[in-house]
Every structure is written in C-alpha cells, then in structure tokens.
N, C-alpha and C positions, 0 to 999 in steps of 0.2 A: 393196332390196336391200344392206345394209350391207358396207361396204366389207372385205373377206376374208372374208366367209361364202359358207361352202360348202355347195353347193345341198341338203344334207339339212336343216341349219340356216333353212335359205329354208321349206324344204318345210314343217318343223314351226313356226315362226313362223307361216305363213299356217293352221295347226289351232288354234295357239293362237287367233287372229284372229276364229275361226269359230267356236269354242266361246264364248270372252267375246261374241259376240252372241245367242249362243245358249241364254238362262238356262234354257228349256221348249220344248217341242216344239213349242210354236205359233210359236216363235221359231226355231227349227233351220229346217222349214220354209219359214219366210217367206226367212233367208236363203239357201237352196240354191234356191227360185223367183228369188231375182235373180239369183244365179249362172249359171243356169238361161236366162233374160229376155235377160238381157247375151252368151250365146252364140248367140243367138236359134233358141232352144226354145220350141215353140208351145204355149199353155196349153189344153189339152181340159174339155172338162166332160160328167160320166157321163151327166147328164139328155139332150142334146143330140147330135144325126146327130155322124157323127166320117166325115170324108173327110181320111183318111192315103196317103200316098205312098212310093213306096221313096225312099229316101236323105230323107227327111223325119225332124224332130224335135222331138218331144214332149215330154208331162208333166201326168200328172192329180193334185190335191187332193183328200184324203178328209178331214173332219171340221177342213180347216188341220193338222192333226198326222201326217199318214201323208202319201206322193209317191212315186207311178212315175212314172218315166221313160223316155223308152223312142228309139231310133234306129236308125227300119224299113232294114234291109240291101236289096241289089240282088237278091237271092231269094227265092225265097217260104219264108216259116218250115218251112212242112211237109218243103224241100229241104235245108234249111241248119241250121234249130233254132235256139232263143233261146240267147246267152248273158247268163246273168243275175246279181247281186250283191247280195244282201240286208243291211240294216241296221235297225237300230232308232233311234227318235229320243227316247225317254225314258230319264229316268235313277232311280235311286232317289231323294225328297227327302220334304220336308212340303209338306203342301196344307191348303189352308183351307178348314172347313169351308162350307157355305153358309148358316149364319148364326155367323160366327166370333168376334162382338167381346163381349167381357163383359170387368165390373170384379170384382175382387178387391182387400180393403187398398191402394186407390187405386192398382192400378194399373189400368190399360187394357192388358189380352192379348188373343193372339185364337187359335182351338180349332183343331189342324190334327190332321190324318191322316197319317199314317206309307203314305208309297205306297211298293212295293218292300222287298226288303231294304237297309236304308240302315242301316250302322254308325253310328247314334243317338248318343253320345258325343260322333262327331265335330264335329255339330252345335250342340254346346253352345262357347258363348264365343267366337262367330264375330261378322262384322259380317256382318249379314243385310239381308237386303233381299227385295222382293216381285215377280213378273213374270207375265205370263198374258195368258188373251183375256177382255173386258170385248164385253156385248152393252148394246147404246146404242138405246132407240128414236129411230125417226125425226120430226121436229119439222113437216117442211112437203116438199112434194111436188118443189122445186127438190133439196133436199139428197136426198131417197129415190133419182132416177133417179141423180146422181152416188156415193153410197154404192153403190147397186147396183151400178153399172157395175164400178168398183172391186173389190169383194166377192161377186162373179158366181157363183164357187163355192158359193153357199148359197143357191138360189133361194128356195129354202123359207121363210129368213126374211121374203120379201115377205108371207106373209099375216100378219104378227104386225108388220112394220112398223117392223123393228129391225135394225139389221147390228151386223157380229165389228169391235173392234180389238184391237188388241194395245198394251201398256201393259207396260214396266219402268222400274222406280224405278232412277235409277242413285245415290242414296246411302244410308248405313245408316239404316235405320228398327226394327230388329227384334234381340233377343238376349234367348239361351235360358241365359241367366248359372245356371255349375253354386254349388252348397252349397259355400263356403269348408270347406277342410279340417280349420279348428279345431271345426266342426257336422258333423263324419263324417268320424272320424279311423281307419275303419279301410280309407277310401276305395283307397285303393293298392295296399292286400294283399288287398281283395276285391273289386275293381274297382267302377267305374261302373255301379249300375242302374237305366234308366231306366222307369217306366211312363209310357207317352207319354199317356196321357190326366190324369196331374196333373205331368207332370215335363218338357211339352215346350211346352209355351202360351207363344213367347217375349212381352215385353214390349215394347208400344209406344209407351207413355207414360204421364205422372203425369195422377189426373184434378184438372182445376182449372175456374173458372169458365168456363174460354175453352171446353171441349172436349167436344162433344155425344158421348158417347160412341156412341148406335146410331147416329149419321150419320159418326164420325170416318173410314172405310176409304171413305165411297162420298165425301168431300169430299176425300181424299189422291188418288182417282183422276179422281175431276172433275178437280181444279184440273191434274193430270198431263195429262190428256186434253184439257184445255180444252173442256168440257162442264158441265153442270147436274150436279149430284149427282143431279136426278130424271130425267135423262135413263138411268142407270142400272137396267138389267134383270134382269145379272145377271153377278155374278164369277167364273171360274176362276183362280184366282191360285196362286202357291206361292213359297218361301221357296228364293233361292239366294244364296249366296256371292259376295260382292261381289271378292274378291282376285283379279286376272286371272293367266290363266296365264303361267309363267314357266321358262326355260329354270335348269337348276340342275346340283351336283355341281363335281369341281373341275377338270375340262375340258368342260362344258357338255354332259355326255354323258347327263343325265337333264332330261325336262320336266315340273315339277308343274303342275295343273290340276283343275279340277271336271271330270266329266261326260268323261272321257275312252272312259268306260262308257257311250255305244259312239259316241259322236261322232267320235270319231278312225275309227271304219270306214266314217261315211256319209261325212265326209270324203273319206278316201281312193278311196272307188270314185266319188264325184260329179267330183273331180281328175282321175281316169283316163280317165272318159268322155268328157270337156270338149280334154284332151288329146292322146286319138286320137285318127285320122282321121278325116274325115266320114264316108266313104265304105267298107261293110265291105258282106259276103256275106251275111252272119247279119243280124239283129236282136240288138242290143244292149239289156239292161232296168235297170235299177237299180230296188229299192223298199226304201222305209225305211218299217217298218212302228211307230207307238204303240204304248202297253201293254204291251212286252215284259216288261217286269219286274214284270208283276202276271199276268204268264200268258196276253196275246195276245188272248182270249174276249173280243173285243171287234167294232165293225162294223171299226173299222180298224186292228185289231191282227192278229198273223202267220194268227189260226186261220179267219180273215174271207176273203171271194172275193174282195177287194179285186184282190190279182196274176189269179188265176186270169179273171177278168171280163176285164181291159184284155188280157192275151196271149190270149182268143178274138176279140175283138174285132181285135186287129191279125191274126189267122191265119184269120181267115170268107175262105172260098173257095164260088162262088155253087156248085157240083155236090156235095161233098159238103165242110159246115162241121165237123162235128164231127170227121172223119175227121182232119180238115187239123190241124185245132187237136192231136187225140193224135200225129198223126205227128209234127209239130214239138213238143211235149212229149219224147217219146221220145229227137229228136235233141240235145235242151240240155244242156246243167247250169248249175246253182245253185250259187255257194260263197255258202254264209251265213256273214257277217264279224262277229264279235261277241269283244271284247276275252279274252285268256286270263290264265292265274296264271302269274305269273313264280316263279320257284324263291323263299323267302325266305329270307336267310342266317341268320335267328333262330329260324325254326321248321324246320327242315329235315326234320323227326320226324315233320310234314304233309304229306310230298311222296312220291309213289316213286322210288324212288333210280335208275331207267334212265326216268324224263321229269322233267325241269330244265329247263326252257327257261329261257332269260337276255334279256335287256332288250340289245338293240340286235343281235341274233344271228339277226334274220330274224322271217318268219310261224311260225306254230304250227298245225300240222293235229291237232285237237282228237277222238279217239275214245273210244266208249264202248260197254261189251258191250251194258247197257241201253239203250240209242238213248237216250241223255238227247240225243247228239251224233249226227248223220245219215252222219259221213262210213266209208264203208266201202271194201273193197281198191281198185275201179275209180278210184272217186272220188277217196281219196288220191294212187294214180300216178298222176292228172291234172292235180292241183295241183303234185305233184311237180315232174312234168316243166315246167309252167309255171314253176316256183324255176329249177330248171335252165337253160331259156331266157335268163332274165332275169338268172343269171347271181349269183342269192340266196340264201345258205342259206336251210333249211327245217328246220323243228325237231319232233317231235311233245309230245304232251301227252293222260297218261292218270291220273287222278285213285287216290288208295292204294284197295285193293279193300275197305277197313273204314271208309272215309269214304261218303257219299250225295254225289252231283254235280248241280250246277245244269244247265239247259237252256238252249235257245234258238230262234230259228224255225227252225232247221234238218230238224229230225225235223217239225215242224209243216207245214212245206212239201214236204218228201218227201211226208208221207202225204197229203195234200189234192191232191197235183197229179199223185204219182208221180213227180215227177224226181228222175233221178241229181242226187245232195246232197253238200259235200263243210263240215264246219266247221272254219272257219281264225281265227287272231284275232293280233293282237300283244299278247308277254307285258307283265305290269303287275305292281304293288305297292300296296297301300294299295283292291282293288275296294272299290266300291259306299260308299266315304271319300267325307264332299262334297271331299275336296282327293286326288285321284290324284296317281301316279308311274309315266310308260312310260320307255323307249328314246325319245334325240331321235333318233337315225338309223334309229329302225325304218319312222317314214311311208313316208320315201320307199322302203324296204325294199319295202311292201306296194303302193305306188300302183307298182312298176315290175313288178310281178306284176299285177296288176289289171290295166296297158296292155298287158302281152302275150298274156292274155286277152281282148280285142277287139281284138288283130290279127287279119286275115283269114288264114283259113287258106289 
C-alpha cells in the first residue's frame, strides 16, 4: 500500500494488477487458481470422485479457461441454498487463425479472426503482443509424469502424449497500422471502416534471408517456452495491448485498462469470497465462464452444464438426490455480474433520460423487458437490500426503447437452472474498446456489496 493511499485506491490497484496478469481467459483462470490455492482452496477434477466436507473450500477448472470455486456451508444446500456470483473471463479481441503466417509485399503478417463485438478501430496503431495456450508433445516418460502432475486437469491429453503451457510475450511484437490520412482524406468525416480480412492482419516482421516465414511463429513461441519448435503441436493465441492499466483523471477518479469488461467482475467476486468469513451456513459459489462474448454456447460457456453439474455434486443426498438439488436451487440467488453502460456526456441522445448510471456512484441493476437481463422484481429488491446493508448507493439501467440490448450469462443461467437471478454491474465507458474506462471507487463499492451477500443470514 502506498503512503496516504485510500482503501478504494488499493482495491483498484489490485484490480489493475490482476488484469495486467491476465491477457487471455487462460491466464485469468491461472491467476484465479493461484489466489485460490494461496487461500488453501483444494482443486478438484471432474473425472475423479469427490469427497467434500462442510467448511471445505474447493475449485474446479474446465478447459483452462472457466472456473467454479465454492466454500461448503455448515448446513445442507437443500436447507440453506446457494449464494452464487457469476462473471466471464473472456473479452473481445483478435485471435490467430490455425495457419496464420503469410507474406505480402515483403511483410510477414498474421491472419486473425475477430472474437466478440470488438471496437476494431481501437486495435490500430497500438503496441500489440501475443498470449495464449500452447500444446506441446511430451518427449520422455520422466517429463510426461512431471507435466501430467502439473496439468492434471486435462487427463485426456495423456492419450496424445502432450501437455499444455501458457505463453505471454511481454514485448511489442505486432502493429496494425492505419492508412495515412494523405491516402484516406475522408476518414475523419466518414469514419474508419475496417474489413477484418483485408485490414486487420498485423505486421510481425520484414522478410529477409534470416527469416523462415513458415516457422517464424513457432520459433518465437519455442524460444519463449524454452522448447523446440518441433515440440509445438497446437497454438491458441490472441493479440493483446501491452499498455498496463492506470489511474487517471484530475483526482485519480478513473481507471483506464484493457479487459475491464469483465475481469473487473471476476476480481470483485474473488476477493469478496476470500475476504469473507470462512464459515457460513450456506454454500457460497463463484462461476467464471469463458466464451460469453460469442454467445456462451460451448463446453465451458454459460450454456454448458458446468455450473449445474457441480451444484448437483455438492447437493447430493443419499435418500433423494434429485429432490435435494431442486430444493437447493429454489432457495438460491444468482448474481450475474457484468459491466454496465455509464452515461456518455458526448452522446446523451443514446441514453434513456431516467437511466443514466454514473461512474463512482455504485453498482447498477440492469433490467430489460425482453429478458436480455434476468432481473425481476424480487431479485432486484434482494440486491437493493444488500446495497442498503453495505451502505453503498445503487443505480438502475435500462436501454432506450428504440435500441437493441446486449445480454449476459444471467438469462442463460436463470433458464438452465430455474434460479432467481439479478443482473448487475459497475458503470463504464469505452466498452469493448481495446482500452476501457471505469471509476476508481466502484470496485471497492462492488466488493462491499458482494461481501454483504456472502455474510451468514
């Protein structure tokens, strides 16, 4: 803690550090795992038999990019219910294609696909690099055993003699340069129009006698991981902005960072659980899904049975297992935490006049009659009560009636589990930009509400 630094500043600095360590969902889950293990949470594996006990603390990972953590309550879930907070680990970005390397006019470039609803113009003229997951083949039995113990969450890889590793380049590798205004005189009047296939491939290198273009990417990754290029079986890499998160504004009232949507919600949920009393009557659960930005319809997304499977395994009862699970869900509340649209002073006409969330003014309850958000009357009141008890102001958001609304994991979870759900978030600007903007005081406010949620009744 820096001298004279206030608590909300410490909290936001912790958030920025978490985001800087997490350029991809794989890295975000790794960072979450490290903090959970430090707090003595025990990792469980879906393919193994579980032995959980009251007061026990556990977590489960799927595909290295989604995670569920839970602290088992002293009462059975069918008597106390679950207290669940959900968020997502992914953010809009540019991802490499399976065969990304090609040459054009003496430049080595990488083919990319747009992941999610990215504001594409913000990815131009930035210092970009690469991060993601690498699958390597195992070269001997000794290393196979060592690596398998370390990456036990993927036992199926044994059949292929391979393991996973994470990679993150901490230096500028790439740039997507804009066309000079001299060659595009109308860009400031008509806006920057980008064709993803033609205009987004970043420049990696110039071709010369030293570069073997077909292997340049594998060689870079191998050097970073200290392995042989021939050991690399598969790459799952994405671009990220090297600029670190920072405080900003005349009074440090803002934070600027990549991936605030939605790593800010993941961070708030995790620290709230870890800072809450270890013992509780109810079982407290965190779920962090991947692939929300592309619809959640994956094995590790919000539409998967990941959370439901784990809740069933927690609530198992020898006499009436199915009924025990259904009773537990009926007593539960799911808080879907995702960032909210703050009012933009330059575009007031894009907001409903009675729903203008401000940064640093507390969490936002998000509602939509078309059920893009899962909030309903009772769940909204429950969240408002939590804010009241935590002495935190609360706001409301509804989109203009003539605009389309985005969605969250809230409606998906509510529909699949039949669980009471409220959609909330903290307000921000520049949502889905490569660099977003939020209030520096809101992270601490959200944590206070989440900690109130996790208190014993």
